[in-house]
N, C-alpha and C positions, 0 to 999 in steps of 0.2 A: 808293218812295224812302225810304231810311233815312238819318238824319243822326246818326251815333254820335259822341260826343265823341272817343273814342280814334282813330277812323279819320280825322278831319279836324282834329285839334288843330293850332292855329297857322296855319290857312289864312285866306283873306281874310275869311270870315264870322266866324271867331273874333276876328280883329283888330278888326273893326267892332263886334261885340258887347262885347268887353272894353274897348275904348276908351270906349264909351258907359257901361258899368258903372262904370268908373273916374271918368268925369266926373260921373255921378249921385251916387256916394258922396262925392266931394269936395264936392259941393254940400250933401248932407245932413249932413255932419260939420262944416259951418261953424257950426252952432249947438251949444251945449254939452249939450243934453238927450240922453239915451241913445236909441239906435236898436235896432231888431230887424230882422234880415235873414233871410228865408226863401228858400232855393234849392230848388225842387221837384224838379229833375232834375240832381243835382250831379255825378254821375260819380265818378271815383276821386281827383280832385284834381290829379294831375300826370301828364305824358305824355312819353315819349321821342320826340322829333321829329328826331333827328339825320339820318336818311336820308329824310325825308319831302319829296317834291316839292311837295306842297300848302303845307307850311310854308315851303319855299323861295320860293314866290311870295307868301307872306304875311308872317309875323313876321320871317323872315330878311331879306327885302327891306326891311321897315320899319326894322329895327334897324340897317341899314347907311346910313341917311339921317339928316338933321337936320330935324326938323319945324319949322314956323314958330313964333316965340315965343308967338303967341297961342294955339296949340294945346297948352295946358298938360296936358290930359288924355292926349294922345299921349305926351308926354315922361314923364309919371308912369307910364303903363302900360308903356312900354318899360323903364323903370328897375325896375319890379316884376318883369318877366320876367327881366331880367338878374340880379336878386338871387337867383334860384333856380338859377343856374348858376355854375360855378367861375370864378375869375379875373374876377369882375365881369361875367360874361356875354359875354366876348369871342367865344366860340363858343357859341351857344345850342343845347344838346342837350335841355334839359328845358323843357317848357312848363307853366305853372301854369293850371289851369282856373279857372272862376269862384269856387269856394269859397276857393281860396288867394288869389286877387286880392282878394276881398271881405275876408277875414280880415286881410290886410295893411293895408287901409284903415280897418278898424274900430278903435275906441279901447277903453280899459280898461273904460269904463262901458257898452259896447255888447254885444249878444248876437246869436247866429245859430243857426239850425237848418238843417242841410243834409240833404236827403232823397235817398236812392238806393235803387231797388227791387232791384237785383242784390245778393245777399249778398256776392259776391266784391268788387265795387266798393265797397260800403258798408264792408266790413272794411278795405280799403285806405284809405278816407277816415278811418275811426276812428283808424288808426295815425298819420295826418297830424296829428290834433288831440288825441291822447291826453293831452297836457300843457297844453291850452288850455281853461281853465274857462269861457271865453266861448262855446264852440262845442258844440252838441249835434248828433250824427250819428244819423239815423234811417233804418233799413232799412224803408221803407214807400212806398206809392204817393204820389207828389207831389201829384196832384190831390186825393186824400183829405186830405192834410196841410193844404191850404188851408182846408178847413172845420174841421179839428181844432185848428189852431195860431193861427188868426186870429180876433179881433184879439189882438195881444200886450199884455202889461202895459205895455210901453214906449209904446204908442200910435203913436209915430213909427216910420217905417222903410220897408222895401222887400220886396216879394215878386217874385222872378224866376222866370219860367216858361219852360222851355227843353226841351220833350220831343223825342224822336227823330224824330217825323213819319214814321211808317211808311206811313200813308195820308194824303196831304197835305190833301185836302178834309175828310175826316172828323176829322182831328186839329185842323185850324183851327177847326172847329165846336166841338170840345171845349175848345180854348183860349179861344174867345170866351165860352162858357158859364161857364168857370172864372173868367175875368176879371170878368164881370158879377156872379157870385155873391160873389166876393171884394170887389168894390167896395161891395156892399151890407153885407157883414159889417164892413168896415174902410174907411169912407168917407174917412178922412184919410190912409190909407196910399198909398204909391207902388207901383203895380203895373206891371211891365214884362215883356213876352213877346216872345221872339225867334221869327221864322218864316222859312222858306226861300222864295225867290222862284224858282219854276220857270216859272210863268206869272203875269204881273202881275194879270190879271183875277181869278185865284183869291184872291190876297192882298187885293184890294179888297173881296171879300165879307166878310172879317174886319172891316175898317174899318166897313163898312156895318152889320154886325150889332151892333157896339158903339154906333154912333151911334143906331141904331133903338131900342136898349135904354135910351137916355137918358143915356149917359155924358157928363158935362158938361165935362170937361177931358181932351182926348185929343191926344197928340202922336205923329206917325208919322215914322220915319226909315228911309231905305232906301239901300243901296249895291249897285249892280249893276255887274258887270264884263263882262257880256255883254248884248246886247239882250234885252228881255223875252221875245221869241218865239224865242230861240236854242234849238237842240237840245243845248246843252252839258251839260245836266243841272241844275246849280245855277247859275242866272244871277245871283243876288244874294241878299241877306238883308235882313231888315227887323226893326224893333222898334216895338211899340206901347207907349206909356207913358201910364197913367192917373195924373192928379195930378202931372205933371212938376214938379220943383223950379224955382224962379225961375232964369232964365237958362240952364237946361239946354239949351233949344233953340238958344241962341246958341253954347254949347259944341260942339254937333253941327254947326252951320253953319260953324264954324271948323275942324272936324276932317275931316268927310267929303269935301269937295272935294280936300283934300290926299291922303287915302287913295285916292280914286278915281284921281287923276293918277298915283299911284305903282303901284297894284295892277292897274288895268285895262289890258290889252294894247291898244295902238293907240287908246286913248281911248274904247273901246266902253263901252256901258252908261250909267249915270247916277247921280246922287244926288238925294235928296229929303228935306227936313225941312219938315214942315207941321203946324201946329196945326189939326186938323180940328174941334175944339170947345174953346172957352175961355170957360166960364161962359155 
């Protein structure tokens, strides 16, 4: 199973991931001190989703509704997506990936490093940020970058890990190992990793691996639009966050049920937000 940014841009999993990213960065930027953001698998930055059926069941459906007032992150996320489209985003043809969403939310005192292993994708990303001194684009392996670029001078910030998951179980093990190593190198940093849910029991092994390693603050959030044992392929997506910001879990509890009600056909699937470890 491969989860490539370009193939699935704007689908339900992207919506969930990017609403969470928006909520997290809104929390982190509440304090004046500068931030550092590392995106280990950044992609090319923006994608054409005009004819995408997956986006039709994802961002297009969300953009045609009005979220509840309490779901501030959803409203801000949709506004960011619209800002990359003509006429205020009345018709969404372009979808911004996590680098563009993050850069929109970062302030003048913040910095970011976006890593992409594909030279073609990295070149496209460099063109996006050629005039932005806050952003560095690196054509390098994102897992290697976690060891090379952390901890940052800013001390505060976020590392986002979002690999393509070519082999789900093997890649989940690599993600767990990367999170554990990064938590040791940068104990005050916020670490967030996205993962696909094809079988819920496999995702649970990631959680157990982190807990067994002694991770002391761990938040899990999941959105499934099919039952966990469905043969649909991608039943859902999840995020593990180490050192979640204050009230970030509440942001997700306000957002995910609304997204599930909108994006899950016939009410199938589920949501979950749980602090598996909190000191």
